[in-house]
C-alpha positions in Angstrom: 123.7 99.0 109.3 121.0 97.8 106.9 117.9 99.9 106.5 114.6 98.0 107.0 112.0 99.4 104.7 109.2 97.7 106.5 109.1 97.4 110.3 106.6 96.3 112.9 104.8 99.1 114.7 103.4 99.3 118.2 102.4 95.7 119.0 101.2 93.9 122.2 98.9 91.1 123.1 95.8 93.3 122.7 96.4 93.2 118.9 95.1 89.6 118.9 91.6 90.8 119.7 90.6 91.8 116.2 91.8 88.5 114.8 90.0 86.5 117.5 86.9 88.6 116.6 87.4 87.5 113.0 87.5 83.8 114.1 84.2 84.3 116.0 82.6 85.9 113.0 83.8 83.1 110.7 82.3 80.6 113.2 78.9 82.4 112.8 79.2 82.4 109.0 80.1 78.7 108.9 77.2 77.7 111.2 74.8 79.8 109.1 75.9 78.1 105.9 76.8 74.5 106.7 74.9 73.5 109.8 72.1 71.1 108.8 69.2 73.1 110.1 68.4 75.5 107.2 66.8 73.0 104.9 63.5 71.2 105.4 64.2 67.4 105.0 61.0 66.8 103.1 61.5 69.1 100.1 65.0 70.7 100.8 63.3 74.1 101.0 65.2 76.9 102.8 64.0 77.9 106.3 65.2 80.3 108.9 64.0 80.9 112.5 64.6 84.7 112.9 63.1 84.7 116.4 65.5 82.1 117.6 68.5 83.6 115.8 67.8 87.1 117.2 67.3 85.7 120.7 70.7 83.9 120.6 72.3 87.1 119.3 70.8 89.1 122.2 72.2 86.5 124.7 75.6 87.0 123.1 75.4 90.7 124.0 73.9 90.2 127.4 76.7 87.7 128.4 78.9 90.8 128.7 77.3 91.4 132.1 79.8 88.8 133.4 82.8 90.7 132.3 83.2 92.6 135.6 83.4 89.3 137.3 86.4 88.4 135.2 88.1 91.8 134.8 88.5 94.3 137.6 87.6 97.9 136.7 89.6 100.9 137.7 88.0 103.0 140.3 88.9 106.1 138.3 87.0 104.7 135.3 83.8 104.2 137.4 84.1 107.7 138.9 84.5 109.3 135.4 81.2 107.6 134.4 79.4 109.0 137.4 80.3 112.5 136.4 78.0 112.4 133.3 75.2 110.5 135.0 72.7 113.3 134.5 72.8 113.0 130.7 73.2 109.2 130.7 69.6 108.5 129.4 70.1 110.8 126.4 73.5 109.2 125.5 72.0 105.8 125.6 68.8 106.8 123.8 70.7 108.3 120.8 73.0 105.2 120.7 70.1 102.8 120.8 68.4 104.7 117.9 71.6 104.4 115.9 71.8 100.7 116.7 68.3 100.0 115.6 68.8 101.8 112.3 72.1 99.9 111.9 70.3 96.5 112.3 67.5 97.5 109.9 70.0 98.7 107.3 71.8 95.3 107.5 68.5 93.4 107.0 67.0 95.3 104.1 69.6 94.5 101.3 69.3 90.7 101.7 65.5 91.0 101.7 65.6 93.1 98.5 67.9 90.6 96.9 65.7 87.6 97.9 68.3 86.1 100.2 65.7 84.8 102.6 64.0 82.9 99.7 67.0 81.6 97.8 69.8 81.2 100.3 68.1 81.3 103.6 70.2 80.7 106.7 73.1 82.9 105.7 74.3 85.5 108.0 73.3 89.1 107.1 76.5 91.0 106.5 76.9 93.0 103.3 80.6 93.7 104.1 81.5 90.0 104.4 79.3 88.8 101.6 79.3 91.7 99.2 81.9 93.2 96.8 85.2 94.5 98.0 84.1 98.0 97.0 81.8 98.0 100.1 84.9 97.5 102.4 86.7 100.2 100.4 83.9 102.7 100.9 83.9 101.8 104.6 87.6 102.5 104.8 87.1 105.9 103.1 84.1 106.9 105.3 85.6 105.8 108.6 88.4 108.5 108.8 85.8 111.1 108.0 83.5 110.0 110.8 86.3 109.5 113.4 87.9 112.8 112.4 84.6 114.7 113.0 83.4 112.8 116.0 86.5 111.7 117.8 89.0 114.3 116.5 91.4 111.6 115.1 94.2 112.8 112.9 95.2 111.1 109.6 98.5 111.5 107.8 100.2 110.7 104.5 100.7 107.0 105.2 97.0 106.6 106.0 95.9 108.2 102.7 98.4 106.2 100.6 97.1 103.0 102.3 93.5 103.9 101.6 94.1 104.6 97.9 96.1 101.3 97.4 93.5 99.3 99.4 90.6 100.6 97.3 92.6 100.0 94.1 93.4 96.4 94.8 89.8 95.8 96.0 88.5 97.1 92.7 90.8 94.7 90.8 89.3 91.8 92.8 85.8 92.9 92.1 86.6 93.1 88.3 88.1 89.6 88.4 85.1 88.1 90.3 82.5 89.9 88.2 80.9 91.8 91.1 80.5 95.0 89.1 78.3 93.3 86.5 76.2 91.8 89.3 75.8 95.3 90.9 74.6 96.7 87.5 72.0 94.0 87.2 70.6 94.8 90.7 67.9 97.2 91.5 69.1 100.8 92.1 67.3 100.6 95.5 69.7 97.9 96.6 72.7 100.0 95.7 71.3 103.0 97.5 70.5 100.9 100.6 74.0 99.3 100.6 75.6 102.8 100.5 73.3 103.9 103.4 74.3 100.7 105.2 78.0 101.7 104.9 77.3 105.2 106.4 75.2 103.8 109.3 77.9 101.1 110.0 80.6 103.7 110.2 78.3 105.9 112.4 77.5 103.0 114.7 81.1 102.0 115.4 82.2 105.6 115.7 79.4 106.4 118.2 80.3 103.2 120.1 83.9 104.4 120.4 82.6 107.9 121.4 80.6 106.3 124.2 83.7 104.5 125.4 86.4 107.1 124.9 84.7 110.4 125.3 81.9 109.6 127.7 83.7 106.9 129.7 80.9 104.3 129.7 82.2 100.8 130.6 82.3 98.6 127.5 80.2 95.8 129.2 77.3 98.2 129.8 77.3 99.1 126.1 76.8 95.4 125.2 74.2 94.9 127.8 72.2 97.8 126.5 72.3 96.4 122.9 71.4 92.9 124.1 68.4 94.3 126.0 67.2 96.0 122.9 67.5 92.8 120.9 65.9 90.7 123.7 62.9 93.1 123.8 62.5 92.7 120.1 62.8 88.9 120.4 60.3 88.8 123.2 57.8 90.9 121.3 58.1 88.6 118.2 57.8 85.5 120.3 54.7 86.7 122.1 53.1 87.6 118.8 54.0 84.2 117.3 52.5 82.3 120.3 49.4 84.5 120.3 48.6 84.0 116.6 49.8 80.8 115.2 47.9 81.4 112.0 49.5 84.8 111.3 50.2 85.5 107.6 53.7 86.8 108.4 56.5 84.6 107.2 58.6 84.8 110.4 55.7 83.2 112.3 55.2 80.5 109.8 59.0 79.7 109.8 59.0 79.7 113.6 56.5 76.8 113.8 57.8 75.0 110.7 61.4 75.1 112.1 60.4 73.2 115.3 58.1 70.8 113.4 60.5 69.8 110.7 64.0 70.0 112.3 65.3 67.3 114.6 65.4 68.5 118.2 69.1 67.3 118.6 70.1 69.5 115.6 68.3 72.5 117.1 70.0 72.1 120.5 73.4 71.7 118.8 72.7 74.8 116.7 71.8 76.8 119.8 75.0 75.8 121.7 77.4 76.4 118.7 75.7 79.7 117.7 75.7 80.9 121.3 79.4 80.3 121.8 80.2 82.0 118.5 78.1 85.0 119.2 79.3 85.4 122.7 82.8 85.5 121.3 81.8 87.9 118.5 80.0 90.4 120.9 82.7 90.2 123.5 85.7 90.7 121.2 83.9 93.2 119.1 83.4 95.6 122.0 86.9 94.9 123.3 88.4 95.7 119.9 86.6 99.0 119.7 87.6 99.7 123.4 91.3 99.2 123.0 91.7 100.4 119.4 89.9 102.7 117.0 87.0 101.6 114.9 89.2 101.2 111.9 90.4 97.9 113.3 87.0 96.4 112.6 88.0 96.3 108.9 90.3 93.4 109.7 87.2 91.3 110.5 85.4 92.4 107.3 88.5 91.8 105.1 89.5 88.3 106.3 86.0 87.1 106.5 85.2 88.3 103.0 88.2 86.5 101.5 87.5 83.2 103.3 83.9 83.3 102.1 85.2 83.8 98.5 87.5 80.8 98.7 84.6 78.5 99.9 82.1 80.0 97.5 81.1 77.3 95.1 79.9 79.8 92.5 83.3 81.3 92.0 85.6 78.9 90.0 89.2 79.4 89.3 88.8 83.2 89.1 88.9 83.4 92.9 92.5 82.2 93.0 93.7 85.1 90.9 92.5 87.3 93.7 94.9 85.9 96.3 97.9 88.1 95.3 95.7 91.2 95.3 94.1 90.3 98.6 97.6 89.9 100.2 98.6 93.3 98.8 95.3 94.8 100.1 95.8 93.2 103.5 99.3 94.6 103.6 97.9 98.1 102.9 95.4 97.6 105.8 98.2 96.7 108.2 100.1 99.8 107.2 96.9 101.9 107.6 96.4 100.5 111.1 100.1 101.1 111.9 100.7 97.4 112.7 103.3 97.7 110.0 105.3 100.8 109.2 106.9 102.0 106.0 110.4 103.0 107.2 111.3 105.3 104.3 110.6 108.7 102.9 109.4 109.8 106.3 106.1 107.7 105.9 106.3 106.5 109.5 107.1 109.9 111.0 103.6 110.5 112.2 102.6 107.1 113.3 101.1 107.1 116.8 104.2 105.4 118.3 106.6 108.1 117.1 104.2 110.9 117.9 104.0 109.7 121.5 107.7 109.3 121.6 108.4 112.8 120.4 105.9 114.1 123.0 107.6 112.4 125.8 111.0 113.5 124.6 109.8 117.1 124.6 108.5 116.8 128.1 111.6 115.1 129.4 114.1 117.3 127.7 116.9 116.4 125.3 118.6 114.0 127.7 115.4 112.2 128.5 115.1 113.4 132.1 114.2 116.6 133.9 113.7 117.7 137.5 110.1 116.5 137.7 111.0 112.9 136.9 110.5 110.8 140.0 112.6 107.8 141.2 109.8 105.4 140.1 110.1 106.6 136.5 106.9 108.7 136.4 106.8 112.2 135.1 104.7 114.8 136.9 102.5 116.8 134.6 100.8 118.9 137.2 99.6 118.5 140.8 97.0 115.9 139.8 98.4 113.8 137.0 101.6 112.1 135.8 102.7 109.8 132.9 105.1 106.9 132.7 108.5 107.7 131.3 109.4 106.4 127.8 111.6 103.7 129.4 108.7 102.4 131.5 106.4 102.4 128.5 108.7 100.5 126.3 109.7 98.1 129.1 106.1 97.2 130.0 104.9 97.2 126.4 101.9 99.5 127.1 100.3 102.7 125.9 101.3 106.1 127.0 98.6 107.4 129.3 98.1 109.8 132.2 97.3 108.5 135.7 96.4 110.3 139.0 99.3 111.2 141.2 99.8 109.5 144.6 101.8 110.5 147.6 104.5 108.0 146.7 105.8 110.0 143.8 105.2 113.7 144.6 106.6 113.7 148.1 109.6 115.7 147.0 107.3 118.8 146.5 106.4 118.7 150.1 
């Protein structure tokens, strides 16, 4: 029998979610770069309508209110949320504060670099547009945050993947000359970028905490975020309408945008941007819900590489990065346990094998014991049971406990 050194890990249809999220994010990036509404026809000057863009983004979040109409929620999930209703206001308040800081930190670096003057219309995303070292630092900080906040465990294959991922990313930055650009930037930009990484990690970890530890429905999380952005957009719109002669640039751009840009182009931009941001907001929260926050790095990594390939400033040097990107992406798949290194015991502690060992210990050496019902469910206690390993592998789903019903503990009576 031939030993396979690399095998697929635990895979199911849900693993498409991070990749669909990436497509949505790429749609947002392409619209912000190439849609013909970010240049004034008269003088080809850059222009952006921050009020309109933020309003569309808020609608993307608020669209999640229709998720319950498409997907049915488990009654147990709703009841678990009601158990913590007394402290709900505090949980949401802390999460909203983190979200606001997260949005501010994403906006400051482009402002300091002069992006809104030189390349207006681009999407604000330091991880997609900045050096690979930003994603590497995100990958280093994410395990620390999730270990402290969510009690996740990391093993040898995780640490090896992180080291290799960061190493190949640094090689790409050297080839593309990003380090020389970082040296030329203001120290404040570097500091804010690092703070941005910390806040980004904190935001997605706290979002997962709200979902996994506090049992809040994922659609409610998005509705809360959308409400915050809509409140900000409404305030900015009221101010712009009340004082047309305001010295603030966002007010001037608001009126200039509608005066100089063709109405048909504006409507087309609204439709395309709304579709992309609905997809981004929906698949973002679903990716965090079904997986851990580390899976969001897939979005950053693929988007970053695509933007490098279409970047006109990078010449032939960008093609030298392809091999290192492939190696880096391979390390990311191993880190996320989509791929497993089947040698030297490196896949011993992947989640799939840990769950399998746990079930084997519960069922006994022969895979069964006296508490295993005819329906293939294993009784843990008088309240809960889990599926047997055969049912889990057959139905291609995760191992999880579920409440017992009369149909599978009648033997005790």
